[in-house]
Structure formats: C-alpha cells, structure tokens
N, C-alpha and C positions, 0 to 999 in steps of 0.2 A: 504494500500500500504506500502511496506517495504522500498522503496527507495534504494534497492540494486543496485550496479553497474551492468550494463548489462554484463560486462566482467566476473563477478562472476556467473551471472544467466545462461548464455548460456550453460556451461558444464552440469548443472542440466538438461536442456531440452534435450540436446543431448543424455543423458543416458536413456531417457524415451520417449514414444510416446506422441504425442500431447494430452493434456487433452481433454476429451469429446468425443474422437473417440471410439466408441464401438467395442471391439474386436470381430472377427467372432466367432459365436457359443456361445457368452455370453448369459446368461438367460435374458429374456425380463424384463424390468422395466416399471412401470407406467409412462405415459408421464409427462414431467415437467409441472408444473402449474404456471410457472413464465413468465411474459410477456417479450417480447424483443427477437430479433433474436439470441442473444448470447446463449440462452439455448433452442432454438427450436429443435425439433427432426430432426435428419439428415436423408436424403434419401440415397439410395444406391449409387447414383452417387457422392454425396458429400463425402461419406465415402471413395471412391476411389481417389477423386481429392485432398482432403485436405492434406493427408500425403505427396504427391508429392510436393506440394507448401511448406510445412513446411521444408522438407529436403533442398530444394533449398534456402529458406530464411536463414536457419541456416548456410549454407555454406558461404553466403555473409555477414552475420551479424557480425562475430567474430571480424573483424578488423575495419570496417568503423564506428561502433557505440560503440566502446569499452568504451569510456568515458561518454556516455550519461546515465543519471539516471532518467530524467523526462519522465513521461508517454506521454505527448503531443509531446515532441520532438521525442521520439521513435516511436510513432504512425505515425508521418509524414514520417519518414524514412521507416517504414514497408509498408506503403501505396504505396510508390514509388516502393519498391522492389517487392512486390506482383504483382503490375500492370505490371512491366517489365517482371517478370517470366511468368505470364499468357499469355502475348502477345508473348514473344519469343518462348515459348514451345507450343503455341496454346492450352492452357488448357481451356476447356469450364467451366466457373464459373460465377455465377450471382453476382451482386453487393452485395446482402445480404450475400451470402456465403463468398465473399471476406472480408466483414466487420467481419464476424464471425471468420475467421482464424486469422485475425489481433488481434481481441480481445482475442482470446485464447492464442496467443503468448505473448501478453502483460500480461495477467493474470499469465501465467507461469513464465515469467521473473521477474515481479515486484509485483505480488500478490500471491494468494493461489490457483491457478488453477481453477478447475471447480466450486468450491464453492465461488469464488470471487463475481459473480453476486448475490448470496444469501445475501451477506453482504449489498448490496445496496438496497435490497428489505425490505422496512419498515414493511411489513406484517409478516416477519419471525422473530421469537424471539429466536429460537434455531436451530442450524445446527448440525446434528449427522451423522458422517461418520463411517460406520461399514464395514471395509475392502474397497476394491476398487470398488465393484459393487453395493453398497447400501448406498444411502445418503437420510436421512430423514430430514424434517424440521418441526418445530412447528408453526402453525398459529392459532391464537385465542384459544390457549390452547389445540389444537388437533394435533396429529402427522400425517404427510403425507409423502408418499414415492415419491421422485422425479425421473426423468429419467436421472439425471446426474450421471457420473461415472468417476473414475480415470482409467488410463490405466492398472495399476497393483499395487500390494502392495508396491513395491519399490517406486513408485511415491508418494503414500500416506505418506510413511516414509520421503521422501525427503521434502515434504511440511511441515510435522510436525517438522522436524529439522530446517527448515527455520524460522518457527514461534518461536521456542524455542530460537534460536540464536539471534533473533531480540531483545530479552529482556535479553540477557546475560545468558541464561540457555541452557541446553543440554538435549537431549533425544536420547538414543542409547541402545545397548545391555546391557551395564553395568549400565545404569540408564534408565530403560524402562518406567518410569512414570514421568510426569511433569505437573505442573500448570503454565500457562503463560498467556499473554494477547496480543491482537493485538494493533496496534498503535491507533486505535479508541477507545480503552478501553474494547473491547469485551473480555470475559474471556474464556480461552481455557484449556481443559484437554486432555492430550495425553497418551495413553497406548499402548505399542507395544508387538508383540509376543516375547517370548513364553507365556507371561502373558495373552495376548489377543489371544484366540485360533483360532478365525476365521479371523485373519488379524488385522492390525493396526487400532485403533479407535481414532477418533478426535471428541471431544464434544465442541461446541462453544455456549456460552451464550452471545447473542449479546448485545452490548452497546446500550442503548436507547438514541437516539440523542435528543429526546424531553424531556425537563425538566418538570417532572410531579409534580404537586402540589396536596395538599389535595382536592382542589376544582375539579380538573380533575378526581380524583379517585371517588369522589361523583357522577359525571356525568356518569362514567363507571359502577356504581353499586357495586364498591368494598367496600363501606361503606356508611352510611347515613350522612346527613349534621350535625345533632347534635353530632354524634360520631366523625366526623371530627373536629368540634369545640372543643370538649373535648380533643382530641389528640393534637391539636394546643396549647391549654392552658397548657397541660402537658409538651410539649417541651419548651414552652416559659418560664415557671416557673422552669425550670432546674430539672425536674424529671429524675431519672435514669431509662431508658426504655430498656426492653429486648423484641425484636421481635422474636417470636417463630413460627416455621412452618416447613413443609417438603421441599424437593428439588423442586425448581421451583414454590413455592407458592407465591412469590412476596415479600419476606422479605426485600431484598435490595432496591426494588422500594419504599416500604413504608418508609424505613429508609431515603432514599434520599428526599422523600416528607416532612418528619418531619423536616429535616434539614433546610428547607426554613424559618422556624419560628425562628431559632436561631438568636440572636442579631448579626448584622454584626461586632460589635466591639469586639466580642469574638475571642480568639485564639483557633483553633480546631486542634488536632492532630489525624490523622486517621492511623490505623494499619491494614494491610491486607496481605493475602498470595499472591493474585494477585489483584492489584489495580483495582477496578471497581466502587467504590463509586463516586457519582457526587455531592458533596456538593457544595452549591451555595453561600457560604460566601466568602468574599475577603481574609480572613486570615486563610488559611488552609495549614497545613504541612502534606504531605502524606508520609507514611513510608510503605515499602514492605519487606517481609521476603526474605532471600536468602538461597537457598539449599546448601548442602555440595558440595565441589569440588570433582573431580574424585579421589583425594587422601583421601576423607572423612573428610576434614577440612573446616573451614570457614563458617559453617552453622550459620545463624542468625534466631532465631525462633521468633514467636509472643511474647513469654514471654520476650525475650531479649529486644524487641522493646517497650513493655509496660513499663519495668523498665527504659529504656532510656527516654521514653516520659515524665515520671514524673520529669525529670530534665530539661524539655524544657518549663516550665512555661505554661502548657496548661490550658485553661478554661474548655475545655471538651476533653475527649478521646473517640473516636469512633472506635470500633473494627468491622471489616467487618463480622467476624464470630468467636465466642468464641468456641474452640473445644478441649482445653487441659489445661496445667498448667497455662496458662496466665489468666485463670478465677480467680485464687487466687489473682494475682497482680491487676486485674481489680477491684475486690471487695475492695482491700486495697485502691485503688485510689478513688473509690466512697465514701469510709468511711473517707477519709482524705481531704475533701475540693474540690474534682473534681466533683461536682454535674452536672447533665445534661449529663452524659456519656451515651452512647448507644451501643448496639451490637445486633447481631442476633444469634440464636441458633437453632439447629435442634431438634425439639420435636413435638409430636402430640397433646399435651395438655399443658396448663399452669403449672399444677402440675408436669407433666413430665419434663418440662423445669427446674423447681426448683430441681428435683431429679438429672438431668444431671449436673446441676451446682454444686451440692454437690459432685458428683462423680469426676468431673474435679478438684475441690479443693483438694479432697483427693488424687488424682494422684500426685499433686504437693507437698502436705504436709500430708503424711500419718499418722503423729504422732498427728495431731490435733483431739481433740474429736469431734464427730459428732454434739453434741449440740452447740459447739463453732462455727463450720462451719455454722450451720443453723442460729445462732444468727447474724453472719456477713452478710449472705444473706438477712435476714429479715431487717437489718438496712441499707443495701446498695441498694437493688432493690426496686423501687417504683411501677413500672407498667410492666405487661406482656401483650403483644398484640399477640394473636394467629391468624395466617393467614392460609388460605387453598385454594388450587386450586380445585374447585369442578368439578363434572362430566360434566358440560356444558362448562368447560374450563375457566370460570371466577374465578379470585382470589377474595376472600372475607374475611373480618375480621370476625372470628367466635366468639371470646370472647375478652374482655378486663378485666383483673383482676388486682386489686390493692393489693399489699402486705402490710398488716397492722401491723404485729408484730409477737409475739410468745405467745403461750399458752403451758406452760410446755416445751416439746422439739419438738413441732410441729409448723411449719410456718403457720400462719393464713392469709387468703386472703378473699377478698370480690369481687363479680362480679359487674362490672359497666355496661357493655353492652354485649348483646348476639345476634347472628343471629339465628332467629327462622325460620326453613325451613317449607314451606307449603307442601301439598300433591301434587300428580300428577307426570307425567313424566318430565315435565319441572321443572327446579330448580327455585323456587320462594320462597319468604320469606320476613322477615322484621327485621330490627335491633331494638331491644328492650332495653330500659334502665331499670336498676333495680330500679331506683328512689332513691337509697340510697345517702347520702351525702358523697362524697369522703373524705378520711382522708386528702388528700393534698389540700383541700379547704382552709386550714389555710395558706399554702404557696401561693396559688392562690390569696388570699386576700393581701398578702404582695406585690405581683406584680400588684395589681389592677385588677385582672382578676376573682375575685370570682363570680361576677354577671354573667359573660359570662359562667363560668363553671356550675353554678347551673341552668341557663337557659337551657343549653345543657342536663343536667341530667333530667330535667322535661319533 
C-alpha cells in the first residue's frame, strides 16, 4: 500500500477504466489460479454492471473523502456509496460482486491495481507484467499465466509511475527504465516503450515476509545439513563470501540466511541499488543508490556508497549485488580490516565469478596489471557459493569453492562441496563433501569452531 491521499489517486482512476475489467474483443487468458473473489473470472453480467457503479462512485468520491488515506476508512465509505448507488439505480449485483468492485477501487486508489492481490499471495514469488493483457506469476519456480489484466497500456504506465514516485524516483519518456521497491521491500523493475516494444513491462521480485534460516533451507532441499553447518561457520568466523548465480537463483535469500549467524554486536552497512536485503541484526545501516535527476545531476552510485561506508566504522559491508566499479572498492575494504563482507554476483560458475570480478576491477582501474588484480582477489575473497534454480524449480547450492591463493598468475581454488545430480526425469541428487581440510580451518579454530567445521566436512 502506498498511503497516497485519495485526492491524488482519484484523477488517476478517472483517466482509466477500472482495473480487471476485460475489454471487449480482448484475447482470452488462462483463468486466474489465485483464491478469493477479488480475482475471480467475471461473467458477462458483471462486466456490464461494474463500470456503471465505478462511474457513479467516482462522481461522489472526489469531495467527501478527499482527506482520507487509510484503506479501512475508505472501505467503509465505499461500502456505503456502492450500496446506495445499487439501491437507487436498481443495479442487480451480488454481494460478492459488490465486494469485488470495492476492492478494485481500493487497489486502484491506494495500491497497484490488478496485481495488488498477487502481493498478498505467499505462493507467488515473482509478478511479471508484459503490457496490459499479460500478467505472469512464478510459483514454486515455475511461470504461470494469470487471467488478470490492466485496462490499457496507459494504466500500466500510471501504476509504474506511482511505484517509482513512492520511493522518490521517476519513470517516463525521458527516463524509461527504473529500479525501485514497494513499501514491503519487494523489488521492482520498470521499462517503458519505445524500449519495450510490446507495451510497458513491470517485473516484481516479491519480498519474502518469512525470515529464512539455514535450517529452513535444509528442510526445503536447497542444501544439506553438513553444508549448512559449514556455511554457518564461514559466516561466523568472518569469511569474505561471494554468492554467485543466475537471475532468480536464490542469491539474496541465501545471503539473508547467512546473515543470521552474524554477531548481533557487529555494525553492518548494506549497499544496494534497490533495498531488498532483510538482515536480522539490530545494528544495520542501509544505504541505497540514487539515479540522476532529469537534468542529469545528483547521481549516487554503489561505488560512491562503498567509499562513504568505509568512513562509517563498519564491521562488515554487504553489497546486494556487485556489478561495476564498486568491486575494486569492495576488495580494498576486504583487504583492509573489513572481514566478513559479503555480496552477490551474476555468474554461472565459481571460476566465472572470479573472471567477472577481474573485469569489474579493470573497469574501475584500467591501469592496474592483471596479476595485481588477481592477487587482490585471491587475498580478499575466501569463499564462493554457487547457487542455481534447477529445472524442477528448486534452488540448490551447486558448489562451494574456497579461494586458497595464487600459483604464478592464476587464482587457485579448492572444492569443498558439490551437488551430484542423479539420473532420471526427476531432479534428484546429493550434496557431497570433498573431504579436504578447508584452509580457513585455522580461522575457525580461532573462533572455537574448528571441530564443528571438520565434522561438517567429514
């Protein structure tokens, strides 16, 4: 919910049809698979009745409730108005349809239209809007087409602009791409025409309300109990960890789970493009980048924030995703006393993650010799955890690799855990330990965790 004043919201609704009403002649969509009357498929009678009620309600709403901002207060007002309108104009409507039109009006005024109920569905992890007629969701790692629709592309853009403005950002013809977040922490990406050829696109990665721990991930089959113990030891004894994987592979979820092991007495500074980390310590300072203004000034990048974070007396620096020149500053921080720092990176394999890190550092400092860059990476990064969303939709840790040093000009690593997949159509397998003694066992001994680590490796 955005908490916008109704006085600001009503003009938006007046300029568009009520969300969810399917225009005549629109191509059919698969029926919605979400429970509740708010997203039930409408019959032909409802499609005729609801627009009439909407128009009458909007005529009466502009002044009487202009100062109201709360959903409950507005619901009570709308319930009375809709009841009076139906009675006065003898509109045949069921109680279910009456509740539906009230919910739709509320979602339009205070929420994000037809996709508002999807945010409340805990089974949905991603919401993908492709133009006005196509809304997909991801459940259990699989994409499904819903029966929900916006009225037209202009309404999709209106919702996108409302999302962006709620966090002080903008999206329009001059700035057709934006990363933002909803009030609940869900991450949003918007891209508008002419860059999006088939209509405006909104992609929402939902905020997980449940605080996931390593133990929960073990029960879900994301990793094994020994692997979980090893990762907890790594986080507790302040290793610098890089979580690598593709889009939607569960990198941020794993980072959040690892954060539960961090000492509550430590001061943590997080840096993100759009804040979505859910660290569970009491002393967390959250920083977020800022895009350039319409004049092209005022941009604050992740690199700027990393430099500033070093002056904030952090015990750990956690970057939501390292993707550019900030990689150099993060390595500097890791090498100058900020052990226990963590980040995610997009890569398909641990070795690819190291190569990407090299490229990012070279982008920031092209005059540094490659061997110097690799030496910095080898001394800064301790552990690379590779995660993947597999074809059954389950996210699993594929590899855990320890960076052990340099041989000549090559970064050397050793494998600690691997997911070995079995045969057959179903995705089965086991998490196998290499049995080697991790190099960081010396540090684990300093923290009194060596026995736990070696037991996990056995």
